C-alpha positions as CSV (number, residue, x, y, z in Angstrom):
1,M,69.4,88.1,-215.4
2,V,68.6,84.5,-214.5
3,I,70.8,82.1,-216.5
4,C,68.6,78.7,-217.4
5,L,70.5,75.7,-218.0
6,I,69.8,72.4,-219.8
7,C,71.9,69.5,-219.6
8,L,71.9,66.7,-222.4
9,L,72.6,63.2,-221.1
10,Q,74.0,61.8,-224.4
11,I,75.2,58.1,-224.4
12,N,77.4,57.6,-227.7
13,L,77.5,54.3,-229.2
14,P,80.6,53.0,-230.6
15,S,82.0,55.4,-233.1
16,Y,85.0,55.9,-235.1
17,S,87.9,58.6,-235.3
18,I,90.1,58.8,-238.3
19,N,93.6,60.0,-237.9
20,L,95.1,62.4,-240.6
21,P,98.9,61.5,-240.2
22,E,101.2,64.3,-239.2
23,G,103.3,62.9,-236.5
24,I,102.5,61.0,-233.2
25,L,102.0,64.2,-230.9
26,N,100.5,66.5,-233.6
27,Q,97.7,64.7,-235.5
28,W,94.5,65.8,-237.1
29,Y,91.4,63.6,-236.1
30,I,87.9,63.5,-237.9
31,T,85.4,61.8,-235.4
32,G,81.7,61.0,-236.1
33,R,79.6,59.8,-233.0
34,T,76.0,58.6,-232.6
35,G,74.0,57.8,-229.7
36,M,70.6,58.6,-227.8
37,S,69.4,61.9,-225.9
38,V,66.5,62.3,-223.7
39,L,65.1,65.2,-221.3
40,L,65.5,63.7,-217.9
41,K,64.5,66.4,-215.5
42,E,63.8,70.2,-214.9
43,I,65.5,71.9,-211.9
44,T,64.7,75.2,-210.4
45,P,67.6,77.8,-210.0
46,E,67.2,76.8,-206.2
47,L,68.1,73.5,-207.2
48,K,64.6,72.0,-206.7
49,A,63.7,69.2,-208.8
50,L,60.2,69.5,-210.9
51,N,57.8,66.7,-211.8
52,N,58.2,66.0,-215.5
53,E,55.4,67.4,-217.5
54,F,56.0,64.8,-220.3
55,R,56.8,61.0,-220.8
56,N,59.9,62.1,-222.5
57,Q,61.3,59.8,-225.2
58,P,64.9,58.9,-226.1
59,G,65.9,60.5,-229.7
60,L,68.7,60.0,-231.9
61,T,71.8,62.4,-231.5
62,L,74.6,62.8,-234.2
63,D,77.9,64.7,-234.1
64,L,81.0,65.6,-235.8
65,T,84.3,66.7,-234.6
66,I,87.4,67.9,-236.4
67,S,90.4,68.2,-233.9
68,K,94.2,68.3,-233.8
69,S,96.1,66.7,-230.9
70,L,98.7,69.1,-229.0
71,G,101.2,66.9,-227.3
72,E,100.1,63.9,-225.5
73,K,97.3,65.5,-223.2
74,W,95.3,68.2,-225.2
75,E,93.2,67.9,-228.4
76,P,91.2,71.2,-229.5
77,G,88.9,71.4,-232.1
78,V,85.4,72.2,-233.4
79,N,82.1,70.2,-232.9
80,F,78.8,70.2,-234.9
81,N,75.8,68.3,-233.1
82,I,72.2,67.6,-233.9
83,L,69.6,65.7,-231.9
84,K,65.8,65.1,-231.4
85,L,63.9,65.3,-228.3
86,S,60.2,64.2,-227.9
87,G,57.5,63.4,-225.5
88,N,53.9,63.0,-224.7
89,S,51.3,63.4,-222.2
90,D,47.7,62.3,-221.8
91,L,46.4,66.0,-220.9
92,P,47.9,69.4,-221.3
93,N,47.9,70.0,-217.5
94,F,51.1,72.0,-217.5
95,S,52.2,74.9,-215.1
96,A,52.0,77.0,-218.1
97,T,48.2,76.4,-218.5
98,N,46.4,79.8,-218.0
99,N,49.7,81.6,-217.5
100,H,51.1,81.8,-221.1
101,Y,49.2,83.1,-223.9
102,A,49.4,79.7,-225.9
103,F,48.3,77.8,-223.1
104,L,44.6,79.3,-222.7
105,N,41.6,77.6,-223.2
106,L,43.3,74.2,-223.9
107,L,41.3,70.9,-225.0
108,Q,41.5,68.2,-222.7
109,L,43.3,65.8,-225.2
110,P,46.7,64.0,-225.4
111,V,49.4,66.3,-226.6
112,K,53.1,65.7,-227.6
113,Y,56.2,67.8,-228.6
114,V,59.1,67.5,-231.0
115,T,62.2,69.4,-230.7
116,I,65.2,69.4,-233.2
117,V,68.4,71.0,-231.4
118,T,71.6,71.9,-233.4
119,S,74.9,73.4,-231.8
120,F,78.3,74.4,-233.1
121,S,80.9,74.5,-230.3
122,A,84.6,74.9,-229.7
123,I,85.9,71.5,-228.0
124,C,88.9,70.4,-225.9
125,R,89.7,67.0,-224.7
126,Y,92.3,66.4,-221.9
127,Y,93.7,62.7,-222.1
128,L,94.2,61.4,-218.5
129,F,96.8,59.2,-219.4
130,N,98.5,57.6,-222.5
131,K,100.6,54.3,-221.9
132,P,100.4,52.2,-225.1
133,G,103.5,50.1,-224.2
134,K,103.9,47.5,-226.8
135,N,100.3,47.0,-227.2
136,R,98.6,47.7,-230.7
137,V,95.3,48.3,-229.1
138,Y,94.8,50.3,-225.9
139,M,92.6,52.9,-224.3
140,K,93.0,56.4,-223.8
141,P,90.5,57.9,-221.2
142,Y,89.8,61.6,-221.5
143,L,87.8,64.4,-220.1
144,E,85.9,66.8,-222.8
145,F,84.6,70.4,-222.7
146,C,82.8,72.4,-225.2
147,A,81.5,75.8,-225.4
148,G,79.5,77.4,-228.3
149,I,76.0,78.3,-229.6
150,N,72.8,76.3,-229.7
151,H,69.8,76.5,-232.2
152,F,66.3,74.7,-231.6
153,F,63.2,74.3,-233.2
154,T,60.3,73.1,-231.3
155,E,56.6,72.2,-231.7
156,L,53.7,71.2,-229.2
157,G,50.5,70.1,-230.3
158,Y,47.6,67.6,-229.8
159,T,48.4,64.2,-231.1
160,S,45.0,64.1,-233.3
161,T,43.4,66.7,-235.2
162,P,40.8,68.6,-232.8
163,P,37.1,69.2,-233.6
164,D,35.7,72.3,-234.7
165,D,38.6,73.7,-237.0
166,I,40.7,74.0,-233.7
167,P,44.3,74.2,-234.8
168,R,46.5,71.2,-233.8
169,L,49.4,73.2,-232.9
170,I,49.5,74.8,-229.3
171,Y,53.0,76.4,-229.3
172,Y,55.9,76.3,-231.4
173,K,59.5,78.1,-232.1
174,G,60.9,78.4,-235.5
175,T,58.7,75.6,-237.4
176,Q,56.3,78.1,-239.0
177,S,56.9,81.0,-241.5
178,S,55.3,83.5,-238.9
179,G,55.2,83.6,-235.0
180,P,58.3,82.8,-232.6
181,K,61.4,82.2,-234.3
182,R,64.0,79.4,-233.5
183,G,65.7,79.7,-230.1
184,N,69.3,80.7,-230.1
185,E,71.2,80.0,-226.8
186,A,74.7,79.7,-225.5
187,Q,75.6,76.0,-224.6
188,A,78.4,74.3,-222.7
189,N,79.1,70.8,-222.6
190,V,81.1,68.3,-220.4
191,G,81.9,64.7,-221.2
192,L,83.8,61.7,-220.1
193,G,85.1,59.1,-222.6
194,S,87.7,56.8,-223.9
195,K,89.3,56.4,-227.1
196,I,90.3,52.9,-228.0
197,V,93.2,53.3,-230.5
198,L,93.1,50.7,-233.1
199,P,95.6,49.9,-236.2
200,A,95.2,51.5,-239.4
201,N,94.8,55.0,-238.0
202,I,91.1,54.3,-236.8
203,D,90.0,54.8,-233.2
204,L,86.8,53.9,-231.4
205,I,85.3,56.1,-229.0
206,I,82.8,55.7,-226.4
207,S,81.5,58.7,-224.4
208,L,79.1,60.1,-221.7
209,N,78.2,63.8,-222.5
210,G,76.0,66.4,-220.6
211,D,75.0,69.5,-222.7
212,I,74.3,72.6,-220.8
213,I,71.9,75.0,-222.6
214,N,70.9,78.6,-221.5
215,Y,66.9,78.1,-221.9
216,D,64.1,76.2,-220.3
217,C,61.8,75.2,-223.3
218,L,63.4,72.2,-225.2
219,D,60.0,70.6,-224.5
220,A,58.1,73.5,-226.0
221,V,56.6,74.4,-222.4
222,H,58.0,77.2,-220.1
223,N,57.8,76.5,-216.4
224,Y,55.7,78.6,-213.8
225,N,55.4,78.8,-210.2
226,E,51.9,79.8,-209.8
227,T,51.8,83.0,-212.2
228,K,55.7,83.6,-212.4
229,R,58.0,81.9,-214.6
230,N,60.5,80.2,-212.7
231,H,63.3,79.8,-215.4
232,A,63.8,76.0,-214.5
233,F,67.2,74.1,-215.6
234,S,66.5,71.1,-217.7
235,I,68.6,68.1,-217.5
236,V,68.4,65.9,-220.9
């Protein structure tokens, strides 16, 4: 079975972490983050980059983490994340056209996709160093690793209502009462960030994260090499 990966490039805007006091080296944290995510590129299992089939647009991402420090270096916890992806194309000229049952006899009209992704993961942060000295405000850079389950709901359709009672939707997963259900896939995440420790048990976090999802259809279109699906990786 070929494993297909999707990486999410997530640049988090400044966000806050609230410490629940229990001791300097054994604290609980509640962390909220917000930022932007975008589907950047699709890559085959042979590491060949494919041309983007859409003009992908940045979308909002939100996540919440509950974690606990174990000594000076480790901070395991749980994470919930939700994000929106979207993109558009002037014509539905995809590798899936005439290869997938939903992509037969398409109208030559502009199309767009919208995808909502949620995930629940175990998370662990490893702090590279922690030397506050006498400063009340200092930085704690860290590496972050997550693994869990991903659920996504996606739709691809014409940007305007087609003529002759032709349905607007071309393909979907999980957004209608009948038809394909939502996607459920394994997910991993890696990230690099820094916690800026502030007074009054409030920290500021800035991070760059990459989500790796075991699927290739976050833009609602599978990828094909001639008539065979190529199970491309997607870098978001």
